[in-house]
C-alpha positions in Angstrom: 0.0 0.0 0.0 1.4 3.4 -1.0 1.7 6.1 1.6 -0.3 9.3 0.9 1.9 12.2 2.0 -0.5 15.2 1.3 2.4 17.6 0.9 1.4 21.1 1.6 0.7 21.1 5.4 3.1 23.5 7.0 4.2 24.8 3.5 5.3 27.4 2.8 7.0 27.1 6.2 6.8 29.8 8.9 8.8 28.1 11.6 12.1 26.5 10.5 14.8 24.7 12.6 18.3 24.2 11.2 20.1 21.2 12.7 23.9 21.3 12.4 24.7 25.0 12.6 28.4 25.2 13.4 30.0 28.0 15.4 32.9 28.4 12.8 31.9 28.0 9.2 34.6 28.5 6.5 32.8 26.7 3.7 33.1 28.1 0.2 29.8 26.4 -0.8 26.9 28.6 0.3 23.8 26.7 1.3 25.5 23.3 1.9 26.1 23.9 5.6 23.8 24.8 8.5 25.6 28.0 9.1 25.4 28.9 5.4 21.6 28.3 5.3 21.1 30.3 8.5 23.0 33.2 6.9 21.2 33.0 3.6 17.7 33.0 5.3 18.7 36.0 7.5 20.1 38.0 4.7 17.1 37.3 2.5 14.8 38.6 5.2 12.9 35.2 5.7 9.4 36.0 6.9 9.3 33.5 9.6 11.1 32.2 12.7 14.5 30.4 12.4 15.8 28.2 15.2 19.5 27.0 14.9 20.3 23.7 16.6 23.7 22.8 18.1 24.1 21.0 21.4 27.5 22.6 22.0 26.5 26.3 21.5 24.2 28.8 23.2 24.4 31.5 20.6 25.7 31.8 17.0 25.9 35.1 15.1 23.7 36.8 17.6 21.0 34.1 17.4 19.9 31.9 20.3 20.8 28.2 19.7 18.8 25.2 20.9 20.4 21.8 21.9 17.8 19.8 19.9 14.5 20.2 17.9 12.7 18.8 20.9 13.7 21.8 23.0 12.4 24.4 20.6 9.3 26.0 22.1 7.3 26.5 18.9 5.7 24.0 16.5 8.0 23.4 13.5 6.8 23.5 9.9 10.2 22.5 8.6 13.4 21.0 10.0 16.5 21.4 7.8 19.2 18.7 8.6 22.8 19.3 7.7 24.6 16.9 10.2 26.9 14.1 9.0 25.0 11.0 7.6 25.5 8.8 10.6 23.8 11.4 12.9 20.8 11.9 10.6 18.6 9.0 11.9 18.6 10.3 15.5 17.7 13.8 14.3 14.8 12.3 12.4 13.6 10.5 15.5 13.8 13.8 17.4 11.7 15.4 14.6 9.0 12.7 15.1 9.0 13.4 18.9 8.8 17.2 18.2 5.8 16.5 15.8 7.5 18.5 13.1 5.6 18.6 9.8 8.3 18.4 7.2 12.0 17.5 7.2 14.5 18.5 4.6 17.8 16.4 4.6 20.5 18.4 3.0 23.1 15.8 3.9 24.5 13.5 1.2 26.2 10.2 1.6 23.2 7.8 1.4 21.9 5.6 -1.4 23.5 7.8 -4.2 26.9 6.5 -3.1 26.1 2.9 -4.1 27.6 1.8 -0.8 25.9 -0.6 1.6 26.3 1.8 4.6 24.6 4.6 2.7 21.7 2.4 1.7 21.3 1.1 5.2 21.1 4.6 6.6 18.4 5.5 4.0 16.4 2.4 5.0 16.6 3.4 8.6 15.4 6.9 7.9 12.6 5.6 5.8 11.4 3.3 8.6 11.5 6.1 11.2 9.7 8.5 9.0 7.0 6.0 8.0 6.2 5.0 11.6 6.2 8.7 12.6 4.2 9.9 9.6 6.9 12.4 8.9 7.3 14.0 5.4 10.9 13.8 4.3 12.4 15.8 1.4 15.7 14.5 0.2 18.3 13.4 1.4 21.0 15.0 -0.7 18.9 18.1 -1.6 18.9 21.9 -1.3 15.2 22.3 -0.4 13.3 25.4 -1.2 13.3 28.8 -2.7 9.9 30.6 -2.0 9.9 34.3 -2.9 6.6 35.0 -1.2 8.2 34.5 2.2 11.8 35.5 1.2 13.0 31.9 1.5 16.2 31.6 -0.5 18.0 28.5 -1.6 21.5 29.8 -2.7 23.4 32.9 -1.7 23.4 34.2 -5.2 19.7 33.6 -6.1 17.7 36.5 -4.6 14.0 35.7 -4.5 12.0 37.1 -7.5 8.3 36.5 -7.5 6.4 35.1 -10.5 4.2 32.3 -11.8 6.8 29.7 -12.5 7.5 26.6 -10.3 10.5 24.4 -10.7 10.8 20.9 -9.2 14.3 19.5 -9.5 16.2 16.5 -8.3 19.3 18.6 -8.6 20.0 21.5 -6.4 22.7 22.7 -8.8 20.2 22.8 -11.7 17.8 24.7 -9.5 20.5 27.3 -8.9 21.3 27.6 -12.6 17.6 27.9 -13.5 17.1 30.6 -10.9 20.1 32.6 -12.3 19.1 32.1 -15.9 15.5 32.9 -15.1 16.5 36.2 -13.7 18.2 37.1 -17.0 15.1 36.1 -19.0 12.7 38.0 -16.8 11.2 34.8 -15.2 9.8 35.1 -11.7 9.2 32.1 -9.4 6.4 30.9 -7.1 8.2 27.8 -5.7 11.5 26.1 -6.4 11.9 22.6 -4.9 15.1 20.5 -4.9 14.2 17.0 -3.7 17.4 15.0 -4.3 17.2 11.3 -3.7 13.4 11.4 -3.2 13.5 8.9 -0.4 9.8 9.5 0.5 8.5 12.6 -1.2 8.9 12.4 -5.0 8.0 14.6 -8.0 4.3 13.6 -8.1 3.8 14.7 -4.5 5.0 18.2 -5.3 3.1 18.2 -8.6 -0.2 17.5 -6.7 0.6 20.5 -4.5 1.5 22.8 -7.4 -1.6 21.9 -9.4 -3.7 23.6 -6.7 -1.2 26.4 -5.9 -2.8 29.7 -7.0 0.7 31.3 -7.3 1.8 28.7 -9.9 0.8 28.9 -13.6 3.7 27.1 -15.3 5.5 24.0 -13.9 9.0 22.9 -14.8 10.5 19.6 -13.9 14.0 18.2 -13.9 13.8 14.4 -13.4 16.5 11.7 -13.2 14.0 9.1 -12.1 10.6 8.6 -10.6 9.3 5.8 -8.4 5.7 5.8 -9.6 5.7 6.5 -13.3 2.0 5.7 -13.7 1.1 8.3 -11.1 3.4 10.9 -12.7 1.8 10.3 -16.1 -1.7 10.6 -14.8 -1.0 13.8 -12.9 0.8 15.5 -15.8 -2.1 14.4 -18.1 -4.5 16.2 -15.8 -2.4 19.3 -15.0 -0.8 20.0 -18.4 -3.9 21.4 -20.2 -4.4 24.0 -17.4 -0.8 24.6 -16.3 1.9 23.8 -18.9 4.4 21.2 -17.7 7.9 21.5 -19.1 10.1 18.5 -18.5 13.8 17.9 -18.8 14.4 14.2 -18.3 18.0 13.5 -17.5 19.7 10.1 -17.8 18.3 8.9 -21.1 21.7 7.8 -22.4 23.7 5.0 -20.8 26.3 7.5 -19.6 23.6 9.8 -18.3 21.9 6.9 -16.5 25.1 6.0 -14.7 25.5 9.6 -13.6 21.9 9.7 -12.4 22.5 6.6 -10.3 25.5 8.1 -8.6 23.9 11.6 -8.3 20.5 10.8 -6.7 20.4 7.0 -6.7 17.7 7.2 -9.5 16.9 4.6 -12.1 16.6 6.7 -15.3 14.2 4.6 -17.2 13.9 3.4 -20.8 14.0 6.1 -23.6 10.9 4.6 -25.3 8.9 4.7 -22.1 9.6 8.5 -21.7 8.8 9.0 -25.4 5.4 7.5 -24.7 5.0 9.7 -21.6 5.5 12.9 -23.6 3.1 11.7 -26.4 0.4 10.7 -23.9 0.6 13.8 -21.6 1.5 16.5 -24.0 4.2 17.7 -21.6 6.8 19.9 -23.3 10.1 18.1 -23.6 13.4 20.1 -23.3 17.0 18.9 -23.2 18.8 21.5 -21.1 18.3 24.2 -18.4 18.9 26.8 -21.1 16.1 25.4 -23.3 13.8 25.1 -20.4 14.3 28.7 -19.5 13.7 29.9 -23.1 10.6 27.8 -23.5 9.3 29.2 -20.2 10.0 32.7 -21.3 8.0 32.0 -24.5 5.0 30.8 -22.5 5.1 34.0 -20.4 5.4 36.4 -23.3 3.5 35.1 -26.3 -0.3 34.7 -26.8 -1.4 31.1 -27.1 -1.2 29.8 -30.6 -0.9 26.4 -32.3 0.6 27.9 -35.4 4.2 28.1 -36.6 4.1 30.2 -39.7 6.7 33.1 -39.6 7.9 36.0 -41.7 11.5 36.6 -41.0 13.3 39.9 -41.5 17.0 39.1 -41.9 20.2 41.0 -42.9 22.3 39.7 -45.8 21.6 37.2 -48.6 23.8 34.5 -47.2 22.4 35.0 -43.8 18.9 34.7 -45.2 19.7 31.3 -46.7 21.0 30.0 -43.4 17.9 31.6 -41.7 15.6 29.5 -43.9 17.5 26.3 -43.2 17.5 26.9 -39.4 13.8 27.6 -39.4 13.0 24.5 -41.4 15.2 22.3 -39.2 13.5 23.5 -36.1 10.0 23.1 -37.3 9.1 26.8 -38.1 7.3 27.3 -41.5 8.3 30.2 -43.7 5.3 30.5 -46.2 5.6 32.5 -49.4 4.2 36.0 -48.9 0.8 36.8 -50.5 0.9 39.0 -53.6 -0.7 41.8 -51.7 2.0 41.7 -49.0 4.8 41.5 -51.5 3.5 44.4 -53.6 3.0 46.4 -50.4 6.6 45.8 -49.4 7.9 46.7 -52.9 6.4 50.2 -52.6 9.1 51.2 -50.1 11.8 48.5 -50.3 14.4 48.6 -53.0 15.5 45.3 -54.5 19.1 46.5 -54.9 21.1 44.2 -52.6 17.8 43.3 -50.9 14.9 40.9 -51.4 11.3 40.4 -50.3 11.1 36.6 -50.5 10.6 34.9 -47.1 13.2 35.2 -45.3 13.1 38.9 -46.2 16.6 40.3 -46.8 16.2 44.0 -45.8 19.2 45.6 -44.1 18.0 49.1 -44.8 14.6 48.5 -43.1 15.8 47.3 -39.7 17.6 50.5 -38.9 14.7 52.9 -39.7 11.5 52.9 -37.6 9.2 54.1 -40.4 9.8 51.4 -43.0 10.2 48.7 -40.3 6.9 49.5 -38.7 5.3 49.6 -42.2 6.8 46.2 -43.0 5.6 44.8 -39.7 2.0 46.0 -40.3 1.9 44.5 -43.8 3.3 41.1 -42.5 0.9 41.1 -39.5 -2.0 41.6 -41.9 -1.0 38.6 -44.1 -3.3 35.7 -43.2 -0.5 33.2 -44.0 1.7 34.7 -41.2 1.4 34.0 -37.5 4.5 35.9 -36.2 7.2 38.2 -37.3 10.8 37.4 -36.4 13.8 39.7 -36.8 17.1 37.8 -37.2 19.8 40.4 -36.6 23.5 40.4 -35.8 24.3 41.7 -32.3 26.1 44.6 -33.9 22.8 45.9 -35.2 21.4 46.0 -31.7 24.6 47.5 -30.4 24.3 50.2 -33.1 21.5 51.7 -35.0 18.7 49.1 -34.5 18.5 49.2 -30.7 16.2 52.3 -30.4 14.3 51.3 -33.5 13.4 47.9 -32.1 12.3 49.5 -28.8 10.1 52.1 -30.7 8.6 49.3 -32.8 7.7 47.4 -29.7 6.0 50.4 -28.3 4.0 51.0 -31.5 2.9 47.4 -31.6 1.8 47.5 -28.0 -0.1 50.7 -28.4 -1.6 49.9 -31.8 -5.4 49.8 -32.3 -4.9 47.4 -35.2 -6.1 44.0 -34.0 -3.7 42.2 -36.2 -0.7 44.0 -34.6 -1.9 43.0 -31.2 -2.1 39.3 -32.0 0.9 38.8 -34.2 4.0 38.7 -32.0 7.3 40.2 -32.8 10.3 38.1 -31.8 14.0 39.1 -32.1 16.7 36.4 -32.5 20.3 37.6 -32.4 22.8 36.0 -34.7 25.6 34.0 -33.0 27.6 33.8 -36.1 31.2 34.8 -35.4 30.4 36.0 -31.9 31.5 39.5 -32.8 29.5 40.8 -29.9 28.1 39.3 -26.7 24.6 38.3 -27.8 23.3 37.7 -24.3 24.1 41.3 -23.3 22.1 42.8 -26.1 19.3 40.2 -25.9 18.9 41.1 -22.2 18.7 44.8 -23.1 15.9 44.0 -25.5 14.1 41.9 -22.9 14.3 44.8 -20.4 12.5 46.9 -23.0 9.7 44.3 -23.1 10.8 42.6 -26.3 10.9 38.8 -26.6 14.5 38.2 -27.5 16.7 35.1 -27.8 20.4 34.5 -28.1 20.1 32.8 -31.4 17.7 32.0 -34.2 17.9 28.3 -33.5 17.0 28.7 -29.9 14.1 31.1 -30.8 12.7 28.6 -33.4 13.0 25.7 -31.0 11.2 27.5 -28.2 8.4 28.7 -30.4 8.0 25.2 -31.9 7.6 23.6 -28.5 5.2 26.4 -27.5 3.0 25.8 -30.7 3.1 22.0 -30.3 1.8 22.4 -26.7 -1.2 24.6 -27.8 -2.0 22.3 -30.7 -2.0 19.3 -28.3 -4.3 21.1 -25.9 -6.7 22.2 -28.7 -6.8 18.7 -30.3 -7.4 17.1 -26.9 -10.3 19.5 -26.2 -11.8 18.7 -29.6 -11.6 15.0 -28.9 -13.2 15.4 -25.5 -16.0 17.6 -26.9 -16.7 15.2 -29.8 
């Protein structure tokens, strides 16, 4: 009989104990020690009570210290354990005695080691927790980042509120996603690192996030999952309402070996996961970078199942490469209608330029009047769903920066319904790396423009986005029929 954990009681936590806070902490790895976690929570302005635990100290960094969780006078929502592996079972027993609601075991050195001693300790912890009805997150995990209460996971990931949740078996991936998310304008509701998933696994957190009003998009990094059937059914239910973006690690033999040593996870057969994505419609990605860019796309673009783009590019050779990249990544570049083509030719010279799609128009992208005119014509074309500008970073660094910002303002303020529903996307060229594409892409994002570091990344993200909306639309039609 499977245990029902009902994760969510005492979460987000308001009373937190940290067991294993040393008096002298010289660690260079913030967050991996009790003292480091205490410091991070205090610096973040955690909106709750924090109780350090150390039987050999009375005060640390001006904060009263308790000898054990049992001696803490307040009911505990969360106990964070950072003591050495051999000491963890006794602390878990104390948590049961103290009637703590949730326990996060940061400590590693358990089943992921592949050693008999580590597995034995995990079995002991599992038995104690099951008998005591104690919810255990981890071991070998970094726990939580919850911006609504200023709960911070890493020293360099300040809490930024938003509608995106991330559930990750890897604390390192959680940190990278938080950092990259900040660069892409992504804010978070909850970030959960659950490590070895001894008791609480991804489906438990999914059930909670499905009902969480702060969460609108759910991202998952999985190395393995104990109950694949439950995961599949949950994602099938949640995905049409809240998009579920999944990076499944460990699908190669080398990746599977790494997953086993990282979080003691069995990665699973590639064909099984292929069927999972087909059945649930979850969005498959293959890196943190791709997950972040797909998430940004969901946040910024209006829902659409279509992939037909008009691309404004610079340079004939670049236009050829642009067409190839779009086709390879599933974006359709239809021929422009005669009306659109004739309209463009009224103000675009064909000397060293062209109005086939991709549209080679270096003179247009540096002048707001023809660029806005071109956008309006393309947006009105019924064969076009979006307008993409593929530019070298040098254009954004030079004459095009203010032009793109002005175009975005005009589109946002336009009374033309076509302008409001045909998105403008900017993809910077990574050819030659003459300029730092990320710097200029970030400047565009700060101006409200949906911008990507490369055309391939832009096309890939938009393709995933459109496939999701097509799946949801087709599923609804099937259910309604």
